[in-house]
Structure formats: C-alpha cells, structure tokens
C-alpha angles and dihedrals in degrees: 000000000000124000090256089057093054093047086054090052094044090050091050091048092050093049090051091051102259108123110223095178120237114008091232104132090249120119104226133159093279093054091044089051095047089051090054090049092047089048093053089047092060099039097256129135102279096225099129093235116123100223125162094283094049091045092052092047089054101044105013124251113322116251092240092053092240134077104226099192125028142146107294108148106010094177089057092047087052090052093052094047088056092052107136097028104145141187118254109241117238128017093330122094131210106255091210090060092045088050088059091059092042094055090050090047090241123153099237125138110161127053088214085082111091109267107179091109091044090054092053091046093053094049093052098034095050094051104031105046097181098047116114113235128207113271093236101033093169090070107084094211092054087074091073083075092054124106114322134313121270140175108262109273140145110305097015123132111245123199121200135186122239127201097355129013092227093042129092102252120102149148128228129197144140125276114247102163143310150227130208096284108018141045117228105233127203106201152124131266091030102143082343088297142095103249146115114286130181116234128184114255089225089070095059115119098176147323122234139194133205112261089218094043125099120285104281090212088073097051134072118302121203095239108130092351131120103184095186121051101179125090094252122171129312127217 
C-alpha cells in the first residue's frame, strides 16, 4: 500500500474509535494493533493485515466489487519504505536504526554492529505483532529457525552464508527478485544501507515465511520473474 492508503485507513480507524496513533501514512505498531482490535470487533481473524475482507469491513464493499490494492505482505512494504536508511559514519549512530532495536527490546547501541537481522526483525515485528521472532535475531543464521520453510519468492526471508558455508557468519534479507545466478535482496546493512543487493544463489542456506503471514502459495513466485532491472549492488 502507498502512504495515502494508510492515511485513509488510519483516519477510518480513528473515526471508528480504534486509535491508530499518528495519521502519518506509516504502518507502525499502533496502527497494526488498531487493525487487530477492529478485526476482533467485527469477528474477523485478528491478524493485523488489511486483506479484502477487512478492507470491506472498514469501508464497505467497493463499487467495482473488487479491492484492487490491499495489504498482502506488510513486512515487505515496511522494508521498501525504509529503503535508503543509512548508518551514520563515525562514532554517531542513526537514531532510526537504534529505535528498531529499542522497539524490539534488544540491547543495541551502535550501528557499527551488523544490523541485517535487526532490520528484518523490525520489518516483521512491527507489522505482524503475533509472529514469533528468533531468540537472537541479530544473528543472521538464527533466521533459519524462523517461521516455516518456503521456496524463494517475493517477500520471503532469505538466509545466506558468509565466509564459509559451515561457519557461523551469515546475512539475511528479503527476496525482491532474481536473475539466473543471483537473488535480488532488499535488506539492511548492505553497504551500510537499506538497499537492493545481488547475492549468488550458491550462497543460499534457506528461505523462510512468517507463520502468521498470508499463504505464500497465493502470492507471486519467482518463476520467470526479474523484479529489479537496475544494476544494483553486488555482495
């Protein structure tokens, strides 16, 4: 969804008595919680996702009989929203990155500490409030224990090895597309920034999907798709 869509939803929730926090077009924890409270009030599954049924409950059936845009992968929307977020060089840290850790109650005070896992944790934790997160989400390979296994597809969490395949170092990011040899990964701490980076398919350890997310079978697979056409970065 676009920020204008979220402002519309936030205004509607506010009018109905479900406080979404600031009407700023950003889907934060307060907005997600307000959606869940509204869903409970009308007898819908309280997953915090504005699918067609929740959208219709909020605004009534659309005139066309079909909702053209709705909330499908909120964690991936949040990752896209944060594209361009950077570390601050030197002893200072980006307060936006530190706030991700604070919201997740993680002891983290310096963005020189690798934050790819923190970024994924923020995107999932802030949008899927009931989703269990890995115990040590700063460790990239810990995300192999997250959710359920899935074939690589748009929005899936991809875990890669770094250094040695049988070592402990890794990287974690969201799948945004592919070419014949590489996955296009939307993630944090990629050249110290949230961006799209190309990573060799030979380094993939596994792909995971949120347990409380929509059924991945009904979403976009990667077969025959290249989601990113630019050169991008390469890791």
